[in-house]
N, C-alpha and C positions, 0 to 999 in steps of 0.2 A: 048832720052833718053836710053839706052838697058838694058835688065833685069841686067845684070851685074853691070853695074854701078849705077841702081837703090839700086839694094842691097848693095852696097859697101855705098853709100850716107844712107839707111836708118841703117846701123849698125853704120854707124861716128855719127849720130844724136843720136843712143840710148845710145851711149858710151859716149858723150855730156851730154846728159840729163843725165846720171848716175854719171857723175863727177861732176855735177852740185848739186844735191842732195846730193852727199856725201860731197859737200863742205860746203854746208849750215850746214847740219849736224854738221861737225866737228865743225864749227865757234859758233856755237850754244853752244855746248858741253863743247868747252873752257870756254864760256862766265859762262857759268853754273858752271863748276868747279871753278872758280876764286869767283864767287856767293858764292857757298858754303864756304868756305876760310874766307869769308870774314863776312858769318852768324858764323861759329867758334870762329873767334875770336872778330870780332864786342860784339857778348853777352856773350863771356867767356865760351862757352860751354866747350874747352879744360880743365878747370878749375876742374867742375863736371859734365865729359861725362855721366855720368848715372842717372841725376837727369832726374825722369821722365818729369817735364816742356818742358825738351829739345825736346821730339818727337814732337813738334809740329813744332820746325823747320827740325828735319829729314824729316817727313810728306811731308813738304813745298818743300826740296830740291828732294825728289823721285818724287813728281811731275812733277818739273821742267826737271827730267831724262828723265822722259817719253814720254813728250813733245820735248824733243830731239830726241828722238829715234822714234819719229812719232809713239807711240803706246797709245793706244785707252783703258782705262782701265774702264773695266764692272764689278761692284759690284751685286753678285747675293744672295740676302739675307740681313740680318743685322749687321753691325760691331758691335761689342759687345766693350764695354768700361770697363767692370768689370774685375779687375784684374785675369790674370791667365798666365800658361805658354803655347806658341803659335805653333803650328808646320805645317809643309805644304810640301809638294812636290816638288821635285829641279830641274829645267831644266835648269836653266842660270843662271849667273848672274845678268840678268837683273828681278830676281824673287825677289830681294832685292826693286828696283825699284816699280814695281810692287806691292808686299805687303807692302810696306812702305807707297805708296803713300792711300792706303786703313785705314789702322790699326796706330795709334801710338804706335809703336813697338819699340824696339832694336833689336838686329841680334847677331845671334852666328855662328860665319865663321871660316874657315880652316885656319891657321897660315899663311899660302902661301900670302894670301890677305893682310895682314899687310906689306908684303913686295912690294906688287905691285906697281908700280910707280904713284904716286899724290893719285890717289885713294885708296890706303893704309893708307895714314895718313888722308884721306878726313875720310873713315870708323873709324877709332879711334877716331878719335875729334868727330865722330855722335855716340859716346858709343857703337860702335861694341866690342863684347868679342870676343876672338879668341882663339881655341884651337886645338893643333898638334895631329893627327889621330895617333893610335896606341901608344900614349904615357899616363903617368899617369895624363898627363893632365887634363884627363876625371874628374878626381875626385874632383880635385881642380876647375873646371869649374863647377858641380855639385853643390857643398858647395856656388857657388859664385851665382850662379842660384837661389839659394834656400833661400840665404839672400836678394836679390834682390824682389822675388816672397811675401817673406813675408813684403819687404815695399812698397808693391804694385807695384813694377815696372816691366813692362810687357818685357818679351823674347820669341823670336822666332828661332826655331832652324830646320832643314833639317834631321829628322830623318835617312833618305837612307842613309845619310853620302857620296852620289854620286849626279851625273845631271843625266838625264834619256832624251829620246827623247820626252816624254811626254806623250808616247801612254799608259802605266801601272804606278804603284807604285812598285817599288821597295821592297824589304824584309826592315822593319822600326828596327830599332839598337833603343833600349830603353832604355839605362844606365842613360841619362840625364832625362828621364820623372820621377826618383826616385825624381828630386829635387820639382816637382808637389805636392806627395805624404807626404814630408817632410815640405815641406810649406802651405801643406793644400789648394791650389788651383788648381782650375779647369785646363785641359786641353782642348784648344781651337782650333780644326781643318781647317783649309781651306785646300782648294784645286786649283791648276792655271792651267790654259792650254792656249797657243797661239794660234789666227786663224787668216789665211792669208785671202784673200779679194775672194777665192772660197771657202770659208766655210770648208776647211778642216784645220787638224793639221799643222800649219806653221813649217817646219825644217830648217831655217835660226837660229830661236830664239834660241834652244838649242846648250848648248856648250859641245859637248861631244867629244869622240875621242880623238885624238891626236893632234887636232888644238892648236896653242897658243892662248892666249888671244889678243895680240895685232892682231892678223888675225881674229880672231871671232869679235873685236871691229869693223873693217875695214867692216866685211860683213854685221854688223848691221847697219852700216851708211848706207850702201846702198839698206838696206832693202826697200821696198815698207812698206806702213803701215800695220800693225796686229792691231787685238783685243786681249787684255787680258783679260781673265774672270776670276774671283775669287768668289769662293764661300765658303761661311761660314756656319759649321755645327754646332748643337748643342754642346754646351760644355758638356764634360765629368766630371762628378764628380768622384775625387778619392778616396774618403770613401770606405772603405773596399777591396780597389785594393792593389795587391802588385805590384813591378815593371812590372813582367812577365803576370800578367794577365792584367795592362794597355797598354802592347807594344801590345800585342793582340788585344784587343780593338782599340785600335787606327790605327796598320795595319787594321786593318777589315774597320774601318768607312771612312780610308783615300781610300782605293782601291773602297769603295761603291759610295764616294764619288766623285772621278775621274768620273767614268762610270756616276755618274748620270749627270756630269757637261757636258760632251760628249753629251750623249742626248737631252741635252738643247739647246746647240749651235753651234754642228756639224751638215753640210749640208752632208758631207762625215766620216761614219763612221772610224776609225782605223783596220787594219789587226789585229784577236783577238789574233794571234799567235806569235805577237811581245812584248816581255818583255824589 
C-alpha cells in the first residue's frame, strides 16, 4: 500500500467513524426528545409548567441530554436546595442541560428559543420563561420571577445576555436581579466551563458567531467527549443591596469564580487578553 493510498484509507475510516458517532448520537437524541414529550404529557407538566415539583423531571431530562451529547458533568461544591435566584455565565444552549442536570431549577431564555423546532415546545412544557431582548418584556418577566421566588420556585437566568467562548465573563446586566431584592431571596451564582480531552477549554461547545442552531447541533453531535465543570459559589444575601450594588457584586463574583474554576480544572490556561 502506497503512502497516498494509506492516507486516503485513513481519512475514509476517520470519516466513517465520525458518521457512526453522529448517527448514534442523533438516534439517541431523537429517542430522548420523545421521552421528554412523554414526561410532559404523561405527568401533565404542561398544565402547571412552573410547579416546583416539575423540576425533578427537568433534571432527569437534562441528564439524559448530557448523555446523548457525550458530556460528563462534574460538580464542584454543593448544590444548594434553598430557594434562590440563580445566575450563571453563558456559553451554549448546552448550558441548560449541564446546569439542569446539577440543580433543580427553571430557566429564563430568549424569546427566539420558544420558536425553535421541537425543542421550543419542550422548553415551554418544562417551565421555561421567555423574554424578548430590548423590549418591555423584562419588567413583566421580573415581576413574574419575583412571584416565583416568593413561592420558593427557583429560576435561573444568564445575566450576560449573550453567549461567550467561555474564556471570560462579559458585562453583567442586572435588571432582573431586582426580583431577588423584591422577593428577599438570595442570588445563587454558579459558573461553568467545557474542557476537552487535552485539558483545554473546548471550542466546539460554545454557540457563538453567525453559526445557525442546526449547524451547531451537528457539530456537537460530532464532538468527542467533553467534561462540563460546574462550580457553585456562596449565595449572596440581598439585604441592604440596590440593583446597582447587587449587579456589581454578582459581576465581580462571577469573574472571580470562573477564574477559580479555570485554575482548578484546566491543564492549559486560556489567553488572558481574550474577552
